[in-house]
C-alpha positions in Angstrom: 34.7 5.9 -51.2 35.9 4.4 -54.3 38.1 2.8 -53.8 37.0 0.9 -50.8 33.9 0.1 -52.9 36.6 -1.5 -55.3 38.5 -3.8 -52.3 35.1 -4.6 -50.8 34.0 -6.6 -54.2 37.5 -8.0 -55.1 37.0 -9.8 -51.2 33.5 -10.8 -52.4 35.2 -12.4 -55.4 37.7 -13.7 -53.9 40.3 -11.3 -55.7 42.3 -11.5 -53.3 44.2 -14.4 -52.2 43.0 -14.2 -48.3 39.6 -14.3 -49.0 39.6 -17.5 -50.7 37.2 -18.8 -52.2 34.7 -16.8 -53.8 31.6 -16.5 -51.7 33.3 -17.0 -48.8 32.9 -13.1 -47.4 30.6 -11.0 -47.1 32.3 -7.1 -47.2 30.7 -3.8 -47.1 32.7 -0.5 -47.9 31.6 2.3 -45.4 32.4 5.8 -44.7 33.4 7.1 -41.4 32.5 11.0 -39.8 37.0 11.6 -41.0 35.0 11.3 -44.9 37.6 8.4 -45.7 36.4 5.2 -45.5 36.6 1.1 -43.7 36.0 -1.9 -45.4 34.2 -3.9 -43.2 34.3 -8.1 -44.1 33.6 -11.6 -42.0 33.8 -15.0 -43.3 30.2 -17.1 -43.4 31.5 -19.9 -45.1 33.0 -22.3 -48.0 30.5 -23.5 -50.3 31.1 -25.2 -53.8 32.6 -27.8 -55.9 35.9 -29.5 -53.6 34.5 -28.0 -50.2 32.6 -30.2 -47.3 31.6 -29.0 -44.0 35.1 -31.3 -42.6 37.6 -28.9 -45.0 36.2 -26.1 -44.2 39.4 -23.3 -42.8 
């Protein structure tokens, strides 16, 4: 679960290139029934300097 939590943090903070800019995604780590872990992420929109509604992917 620790690794999944770390990955979720990387998604939220934009440390992973596919999930930039920072803050554009929500992410949470979830435990599975078999004792594993998953990261759930969703795009919530980009904001901040240099971003306008028309420029968002």
